Residue, then its C-alpha position, 0 to 999 in steps of 0.5 A: m760917471t765913470q771913474r777915471v785913471r789921471v795923470h796931472c800936473f805932471n812936469v817934464s823938459q823938452d827932453g821929456i825928462g822929469a827928475g834928475e838922476e842922484q836923488s838925495l834928501q837934500h836934492p828930491f829931484g835929484l841933480a835936475d832943479p826942480r825950479e825950472l820944472w814947476a816955475w810955472a805952477g807955483a807962480t799960480a794963485s791956486w797952487v797947492n803949497r801956496t803960503e802967501p796970497g797973490g799969485t796969476w791966473g789965467l791957464d795955469d791958474y785953471i790947470t793947478r786948480d784942476m788937479t784935485r778936482k774928483i780926486g778920491a786916491e793917489i798911486m805913486g811910486r816910493n821915491k816920489f814918497g822918500p829919496f831911501r833905497g832897499p830896506w827902511p832902515n826905521y820908520e821915522w820918515q813920513g814923506w817930504w811933505g811934514g804933517e799936512p801933504p796936499f793929498h787929503t785921499p788914501v795914496f798907495v805907495l809901490t815899494h819892494h819893501v812894506r811898512p805899515s800904513l801912515t797917517l797924517s791928517d786926513t791923508t793915509f799912506h799905504f805901501l804896496d808889494t804888488t803889480p800896477h793892475e792890483a794897486l789900482k783895484q785897490a786904489k780905485a775901491a779906495a776912491d768910491g767912485r771919484d779918479v785915481r791919480i797916478g802921482g808919478g814918478v817918472t817910472t811909475i808912470r811909464e809902468f802904469l802906461d805900458a800897462d795901458l791903464i792910464d785914461e788921461m794924462h797932463v804933462a805940462v813941458a817946461p822951456v828947458e832940456l835938461g840933458d839926463g836923468l829919468r826921461l818920460w819919452e823921446s817924444p810925445d807922439e810916441l803916445t799918439d797910437r793910443y791917445h788923442l794929444e792936444r797941445v796947448p801953449s802958456p803965456s808962462g813958457v810951458v806947453h800943456h799936452f793933454f793926452w785922452r784915449r783913442 
């Protein structure tokens, strides 16, 4: 089976914004309220961060279950890993997720300020100062034949789209407008020169956008 490069369960507002400005330790998504974008996923029975029984079933749950299917490695930007800019003051910061990150695969963090690899539970973070093409080459080798997920944030996904490296993409568009922030697109139709696009509305209010190569 062909090894794919995927975006899955990425969330934006109706005006295309995936994160607010002024990210900080207290505000991982900047001034945007992540609950406005992620509420649909967090409500599902299969969401990776669920700690209590219950949750919704149906379309949204099916999509969250598919998030980890056949994923062998992840690539993310530095600001998905943490809120810091510039040289690392030290190596005490180990990500937003505590001692049990939800990835369970090698993770490649793109940064201009590399640091030693970090292993937490069954997830190892590698820090690379390199191009999308080279990062993907390393991630594919580590994925051992399984797919590579481009995990975000907005800047990283745009870099991989611009390099024409993404094979398929799922983006959930929440029924809110944020006005300011990091924008994935002005309109999803911008991508239809290269991708098929199907929109599937959900009872939760989000509209799931599925892209695959033409």
